[in-house]
C-alpha positions as CSV (number, residue, x, y, z in Angstrom):
1,M,-8.5,-11.7,-30.4
2,A,-7.0,-11.7,-26.9
3,K,-9.0,-9.6,-24.9
4,N,-7.5,-6.3,-22.4
5,A,-6.2,-7.2,-19.5
6,T,-5.7,-4.1,-18.1
7,P,-8.1,-2.9,-15.2
8,V,-10.5,0.1,-16.1
9,R,-8.8,3.4,-15.8
10,G,-8.4,4.7,-12.4
11,T,-8.5,1.4,-10.9
12,R,-5.7,-1.1,-10.3
13,D,-5.2,-4.8,-9.5
14,I,-3.7,-5.1,-6.0
15,L,-1.4,-7.6,-5.6
16,P,-0.8,-10.8,-3.1
17,D,2.3,-9.4,-1.2
18,E,0.7,-5.4,-0.9
19,M,-2.4,-7.3,0.5
20,I,-0.6,-8.7,3.2
21,V,1.0,-5.1,4.1
22,R,-3.0,-3.8,3.4
23,D,-4.5,-6.4,5.2
24,R,-2.4,-6.1,8.3
25,L,-3.0,-1.6,8.1
26,E,-6.5,-2.9,8.2
27,A,-6.5,-4.9,11.2
28,A,-4.3,-2.5,12.9
29,I,-6.5,0.3,12.4
30,L,-9.7,-1.8,13.6
31,K,-8.3,-3.2,16.5
32,T,-7.7,0.4,17.3
33,Y,-11.1,1.4,17.1
34,T,-13.2,-1.6,18.3
35,T,-10.7,-1.4,22.0
36,H,-12.0,2.7,22.2
37,G,-15.7,0.9,21.7
38,F,-16.6,2.1,18.1
39,Q,-18.9,-0.9,16.4
40,R,-18.4,-2.4,12.6
41,I,-21.4,-1.9,10.8
42,E,-21.5,-2.6,6.6
43,T,-23.7,-0.9,4.2
44,P,-24.1,-1.2,0.6
45,A,-22.1,0.1,-2.0
46,L,-25.8,1.1,-3.7
47,E,-27.8,4.0,-2.7
48,S,-30.7,5.7,-4.3
49,L,-29.7,8.5,-6.3
50,E,-32.0,10.4,-5.4
51,L,-30.7,10.5,-1.8
52,L,-27.0,10.5,-3.7
53,L,-28.0,14.0,-5.1
54,D,-29.9,15.4,-2.3
55,S,-26.8,15.4,0.4
56,E,-24.9,17.8,-0.1
57,G,-21.9,16.4,-1.1
58,G,-20.2,19.8,-3.0
59,E,-17.4,18.4,-5.9
60,N,-17.9,14.8,-5.0
61,L,-21.9,15.1,-6.7
62,K,-20.2,15.8,-10.1
63,M,-18.4,12.6,-9.7
64,L,-21.4,9.9,-9.3
65,F,-21.1,6.4,-11.0
66,T,-24.4,6.2,-11.8
67,I,-26.3,3.0,-12.7
68,L,-29.5,2.6,-15.6
69,K,-32.4,1.4,-15.1
70,R,-33.7,-1.8,-16.1
71,G,-36.4,-3.3,-18.2
72,E,-39.9,-1.4,-18.4
73,K,-38.3,1.2,-16.3
74,L,-35.9,2.3,-18.7
75,Q,-37.6,4.4,-20.9
76,L,-35.6,6.1,-23.5
77,D,-35.6,9.3,-25.0
78,E,-33.6,12.1,-26.3
79,N,-34.7,15.1,-23.7
80,A,-33.9,12.2,-20.8
81,S,-32.4,13.4,-17.6
82,V,-29.9,11.6,-15.9
83,M,-32.7,11.1,-13.1
84,D,-35.1,9.3,-16.1
85,L,-32.6,6.8,-16.3
86,C,-31.0,6.1,-13.6
87,D,-32.1,5.2,-10.4
88,I,-28.8,3.9,-7.9
89,G,-25.6,5.7,-7.8
90,L,-22.3,4.0,-6.6
91,R,-21.8,5.7,-2.3
92,Y,-19.0,8.5,-3.2
93,D,-18.3,7.8,0.7
94,L,-19.6,6.8,4.2
95,T,-21.1,9.6,5.4
96,L,-23.9,9.5,3.5
97,P,-24.6,5.7,4.5
98,L,-24.3,5.6,7.9
99,S,-27.0,8.8,8.0
100,R,-29.6,6.4,6.0
101,F,-28.2,3.4,8.3
102,Y,-28.9,4.5,11.5
103,S,-32.8,6.5,10.4
104,N,-33.1,3.1,8.9
105,N,-32.3,1.5,12.1
106,R,-32.4,3.3,15.2
107,Q,-34.3,1.0,17.0
108,H,-32.1,-1.7,17.3
109,L,-29.1,0.9,18.0
110,P,-28.0,1.7,21.2
111,M,-27.7,5.8,21.5
112,P,-24.9,7.3,21.5
113,F,-24.1,5.0,18.7
114,K,-20.2,4.9,17.8
115,A,-20.1,3.1,13.9
116,I,-16.5,1.9,12.4
117,Q,-17.1,1.4,8.7
118,I,-14.2,0.3,6.4
119,G,-14.9,-0.3,2.5
120,N,-14.7,0.5,-0.7
121,V,-16.1,3.9,-2.7
122,Y,-16.2,5.4,-6.0
123,R,-15.6,8.3,-7.4
124,A,-15.7,8.8,-11.4
125,E,-12.4,12.1,-11.4
126,R,-9.3,12.0,-13.1
127,P,-6.7,9.5,-11.4
128,Q,-3.4,10.4,-10.7
129,K,-0.8,9.1,-7.9
130,G,-2.5,8.1,-5.0
131,R,-6.0,8.6,-6.5
132,F,-8.4,5.9,-7.8
133,R,-12.2,6.2,-8.8
134,S,-12.4,3.0,-6.4
135,F,-10.7,3.4,-2.6
136,K,-10.9,2.4,0.5
137,Q,-12.4,4.7,3.7
138,C,-11.7,3.8,7.4
139,D,-14.0,5.4,9.4
140,I,-15.3,6.2,12.5
141,D,-19.0,8.3,13.4
142,I,-20.4,8.9,17.0
143,I,-24.0,9.8,16.4
144,G,-26.0,10.8,19.4
145,D,-23.6,13.3,21.0
146,G,-23.8,17.1,20.2
147,S,-20.8,18.3,22.8
148,W,-17.2,19.0,21.5
149,Q,-16.2,16.1,23.4
150,A,-17.2,13.9,20.9
151,E,-15.1,15.7,18.6
152,V,-12.4,15.0,21.2
153,E,-12.8,11.1,21.3
154,L,-12.5,11.0,17.5
155,I,-10.0,13.1,17.0
156,D,-7.6,10.5,19.8
157,T,-9.4,8.0,18.4
158,T,-7.8,8.6,14.9
159,A,-4.6,9.2,15.8
160,K,-4.0,6.4,17.9
161,A,-4.8,4.5,14.8
162,L,-2.2,6.3,12.6
163,Q,0.6,6.4,15.3
164,E,-0.5,2.3,16.2
165,I,0.6,1.7,12.1
166,G,3.5,3.5,12.7
167,F,2.9,7.8,11.9
168,E,4.4,10.1,14.1
169,N,4.7,13.8,13.8
170,F,1.8,14.9,11.9
171,T,-0.3,17.7,12.2
172,V,-4.3,18.1,13.0
173,R,-6.1,21.1,11.4
174,I,-9.3,22.3,13.3
175,N,-11.9,24.5,12.2
176,D,-15.4,25.4,12.4
177,R,-17.7,26.5,9.0
178,R,-19.1,28.9,12.1
179,I,-15.9,30.3,12.1
180,L,-15.4,30.5,8.6
181,T,-18.7,31.6,8.1
182,G,-18.6,34.6,11.1
183,M,-14.8,36.0,8.9
184,M,-16.5,35.6,6.0
185,A,-19.5,38.2,7.1
186,K,-17.7,40.6,9.0
187,A,-15.2,40.3,5.4
188,G,-18.5,41.9,3.6
189,Y,-19.7,38.3,2.3
190,E,-23.4,37.3,1.9
191,T,-25.0,34.4,3.1
192,E,-25.3,33.5,-0.7
193,Q,-21.8,34.1,-1.7
194,M,-20.4,31.8,1.5
195,G,-20.5,28.4,-0.9
196,A,-18.0,30.4,-3.6
197,V,-16.0,31.3,-1.5
198,S,-15.7,29.0,1.0
199,V,-14.8,26.8,-2.3
200,I,-12.2,29.2,-2.9
201,L,-10.4,29.3,0.6
202,D,-10.3,25.1,-0.3
203,K,-7.6,25.4,-2.9
204,L,-5.8,27.3,-0.9
205,D,-3.1,24.0,-0.5
206,K,-3.2,24.1,-4.3
207,I,-3.1,27.5,-5.5
208,G,-1.5,29.7,-3.1
209,A,-2.3,33.3,-1.2
210,Q,-2.3,34.6,-4.5
211,G,-4.2,32.1,-6.3
212,V,-7.1,32.6,-4.1
213,L,-7.1,36.2,-3.9
214,E,-7.3,36.5,-8.0
215,E,-10.1,34.0,-7.5
216,L,-12.4,36.2,-4.6
217,S,-11.4,39.6,-6.3
218,A,-13.2,38.6,-9.4
219,M,-16.3,38.7,-6.9
220,E,-18.3,41.2,-6.3
221,Q,-16.3,42.3,-3.5
222,G,-13.8,42.9,-4.9
223,P,-9.4,42.8,-4.7
224,E,-10.9,45.2,-0.6
225,G,-13.3,42.0,-0.3
226,A,-11.1,39.2,-0.6
227,Q,-7.5,40.6,1.0
228,R,-9.9,41.5,4.5
229,L,-10.8,38.1,4.6
230,L,-7.6,37.0,3.5
231,D,-6.3,39.1,6.7
232,L,-9.1,38.0,9.2
233,A,-7.6,34.8,8.4
234,E,-4.0,34.8,8.4
235,G,-4.1,36.9,11.7
236,L,-6.8,34.5,13.4
237,S,-5.2,32.2,16.5
238,A,-7.2,30.3,18.3
239,G,-6.6,32.0,21.7
240,D,-7.7,35.3,19.4
241,L,-10.8,33.8,18.8
242,K,-13.1,35.1,22.0
243,G,-14.0,38.9,21.1
244,Q,-14.3,38.8,17.9
245,G,-18.2,38.8,17.6
246,L,-18.0,35.1,15.8
247,D,-20.3,32.1,17.1
248,E,-19.5,31.4,21.1
249,T,-20.5,27.9,20.8
250,A,-17.9,27.4,17.9
251,V,-15.4,29.1,19.7
252,E,-16.4,27.6,23.1
253,G,-15.9,24.4,21.5
254,L,-13.0,24.4,19.5
255,V,-10.5,25.8,22.1
256,G,-11.8,22.9,24.2
257,T,-11.0,20.9,21.7
258,M,-8.0,22.4,21.1
259,E,-6.8,22.0,24.9
260,A,-7.6,19.0,25.2
261,M,-5.9,17.3,22.1
262,E,-2.6,19.2,23.7
263,Q,-2.9,17.6,26.4
264,L,-3.9,13.8,24.9
265,S,-1.1,14.6,22.1
266,Q,2.2,14.3,24.6
267,G,4.2,15.6,22.3
268,K,3.9,13.1,19.8
269,Y,1.8,15.3,17.3
270,Q,0.7,18.8,16.6
271,V,-2.4,20.5,16.5
272,S,-3.3,23.4,15.5
273,F,-6.3,26.0,14.6
274,D,-6.2,26.5,10.6
275,P,-9.0,29.1,9.9
276,T,-8.6,28.6,5.9
277,L,-9.6,24.8,6.3
278,V,-13.0,24.2,4.7
279,R,-13.3,20.7,3.9
280,G,-15.0,20.3,0.4
281,M,-18.6,19.0,2.1
282,G,-21.4,20.8,2.0
283,Y,-23.2,18.8,4.9
284,Y,-20.6,20.1,8.0
285,T,-22.3,22.5,10.1
286,G,-19.7,22.9,13.0
287,M,-15.9,21.6,13.8
288,I,-13.8,19.9,10.6
289,F,-10.6,18.4,11.4
290,E,-7.3,16.9,8.8
291,V,-5.0,15.4,9.3
292,S,-1.4,16.5,7.6
293,Y,1.9,14.4,7.4
294,G,5.5,15.2,5.9
295,P,5.9,17.0,2.5
296,Y,2.7,14.9,1.5
297,G,0.4,17.6,-0.5
298,F,-2.8,16.0,0.9
299,S,-4.3,15.0,3.8
300,I,-4.1,11.5,5.0
301,A,-7.4,11.7,7.3
302,G,-10.2,14.3,7.5
303,G,-13.5,14.8,8.7
304,G,-16.4,16.5,10.6
305,R,-19.7,17.4,12.5
306,Y,-23.0,17.3,10.3
307,D,-25.6,17.7,12.5
308,G,-27.8,18.4,9.7
309,L,-27.9,15.1,7.2
310,I,-29.5,12.3,9.8
311,G,-32.5,14.6,9.6
312,K,-33.1,14.5,6.1
313,F,-34.1,10.9,6.7
314,S,-36.2,10.9,9.7
315,K,-38.6,13.9,11.7
316,Q,-36.3,14.2,14.1
317,S,-32.8,15.7,13.5
318,V,-29.7,13.8,15.1
319,P,-26.3,15.6,16.3
320,A,-23.2,13.6,14.2
321,V,-19.4,13.9,13.9
322,G,-17.4,11.6,11.8
323,F,-13.5,11.2,11.1
324,S,-12.5,9.3,7.7
325,I,-8.3,8.0,7.3
326,G,-7.7,7.7,3.4
327,F,-6.2,4.0,3.2
328,E,-5.0,4.5,-0.3
329,R,-2.8,7.5,0.8
330,I,-1.7,5.3,3.7
331,V,-0.4,2.6,1.9
332,T,1.1,5.1,-1.1
333,I,3.3,6.7,1.8
334,L,4.5,3.3,3.1
335,Q,5.3,2.6,0.3
336,E,7.5,5.8,-1.1
337,E,8.9,5.9,2.4
338,G,9.7,1.6,2.3
339,R,7.8,0.9,5.5
340,S,5.6,-1.5,3.1
341,R,7.5,-4.7,3.2
342,S,5.6,-7.8,4.6
343,D,8.7,-8.7,7.1
344,A,6.6,-9.9,9.8
345,L,5.0,-12.6,8.2
346,Q,6.7,-16.4,7.8
347,R,6.1,-17.8,4.8
348,L,6.2,-21.7,4.6
349,A,6.7,-23.8,1.2
350,L,6.0,-27.3,2.5
351,L,6.9,-29.5,-0.4
352,Y,5.6,-32.6,-1.4
353,D,5.7,-35.4,-4.1
354,E,2.7,-37.1,-6.2
355,T,3.4,-40.8,-4.7
356,D,3.2,-39.2,-0.9
357,P,-0.2,-39.7,0.8
358,V,-1.9,-36.5,0.8
359,A,-4.1,-36.7,4.5
360,R,-0.1,-36.8,6.1
361,V,1.2,-33.6,4.3
362,V,-2.4,-31.9,5.1
363,E,-1.5,-33.0,8.7
364,K,2.2,-32.4,8.7
365,A,1.5,-28.6,6.9
366,D,-1.0,-27.8,10.2
367,Q,1.2,-28.7,12.7
368,L,3.8,-26.5,10.6
369,R,0.7,-23.8,11.0
370,E,0.6,-24.5,14.8
371,G,3.6,-23.1,15.2
372,G,3.1,-19.3,13.5
373,F,3.6,-20.2,9.8
374,A,1.7,-19.8,7.1
375,V,1.7,-22.5,5.4
376,S,1.5,-23.8,1.4
377,V,1.3,-27.4,0.5
378,M,2.5,-27.8,-3.2
379,K,4.1,-30.8,-5.4
380,A,7.8,-30.3,-5.8
381,K,9.1,-30.4,-9.3
382,K,12.1,-31.8,-10.6
383,K,14.4,-29.0,-11.1
384,L,14.5,-28.6,-7.3
385,G,16.8,-26.2,-7.1
386,K,15.3,-24.2,-9.7
387,Q,11.7,-23.8,-7.7
388,I,13.5,-23.2,-4.5
389,G,15.1,-20.4,-6.0
390,Q,11.4,-19.0,-7.3
391,L,9.8,-19.6,-4.0
392,E,12.6,-17.1,-2.6
393,E,11.5,-14.9,-4.8
394,A,8.2,-15.6,-4.7
395,G,8.5,-13.9,-1.0
396,F,8.5,-17.4,1.3
397,T,10.9,-17.9,4.2
398,H,11.1,-21.3,5.2
399,L,11.0,-24.4,3.5
400,W,9.8,-28.0,4.9
401,I,10.3,-31.1,2.1
402,F,8.0,-34.1,3.4
403,G,9.8,-37.3,3.5
404,R,13.2,-35.7,3.7
405,D,13.3,-32.8,6.4
406,E,13.2,-33.3,10.5
407,E,13.6,-29.1,10.3
408,V,12.1,-26.2,9.3
409,Q,14.8,-24.8,6.2
410,T,15.3,-21.5,6.9
411,L,15.4,-19.3,2.9
412,G,17.3,-16.3,1.8
413,G,14.4,-14.6,1.1
414,P,13.7,-10.5,3.5
415,N,13.5,-12.6,6.5
416,G,16.5,-15.3,6.1
417,S,19.5,-15.6,8.3
């Protein structure tokens, strides 16, 4: 009986045409990051389960993929907990691994350290359109700079990367966890309640203001407290932040960042203060931001400041801030908008007969590659016309038949003329 060849639910196979697009997008993002002074690193997909569970990763901690201990370390017992059975998990984002990486290697790194990470992360969540259990993120982070100028550099670099891959007229939404906490306190919520309130506020784009009001009303402060908080959020603008009794350092940083980004954007994208922006991670300590685009009900990039996370790994706390591009969502949007074709690639099929000298065939392929073609060498079939039609369907744009052609032949594919 044949085995099931379908990928695990929540994952997928990626065909060559899409990989061409993905590689091109990744290269464009990476080029923008590196030309802005960021350096690429790599961290393992596996992390200590103890570190993952102690990372303040919010709802993501409920979606960890954990790995069973092996050999003598694995003791099976009906009362065993996950920590008894597992000691390793798959990373759910790239921020925790970076914090551990920096603590382990800081003696070899400059200060401040500007890092690039591009890699897959894993979350055991319910699969849906544009959301997978294994997906790629593209992160840049600045470690060692506690000023809001670091936020400006991150937002500006990320915006340029998005523009480089063809996105325009997006909106960068900005808030600060300290401003959010101050609003909750003014509305009458206690410190120990603020985590739960944040979780509810974070649902605003999913359940709407009425849904948030209903869920907040179930808390101790009732409908009155819920309405006070929403009124505060809806009535607050960046220009009104000063004189509200909110954290002065947070207000100064947010206003300064907004002013700088409005100048740098040059009207090519929008920058807005969003007092209801939460971001799900519990490790955020300061400014947070997201990028929204078009009619899509999800962000295409997000990040924030996490000054306390590196301190979990070392005696010294180090300021840090990061921004992540949601690579899979970018690809999904480009596919829906019909912008994912790989037309720029000139693919050439070099056909040869098995009696042709193979070394000369390869030499000819190399000559064609020097002319800018991506050359695939393959044997010619007896039904040549049918083979050429199949090559066109497969996306080949040009043809050379060894021993016959003196010029490159153009096929009638997407680049054919």
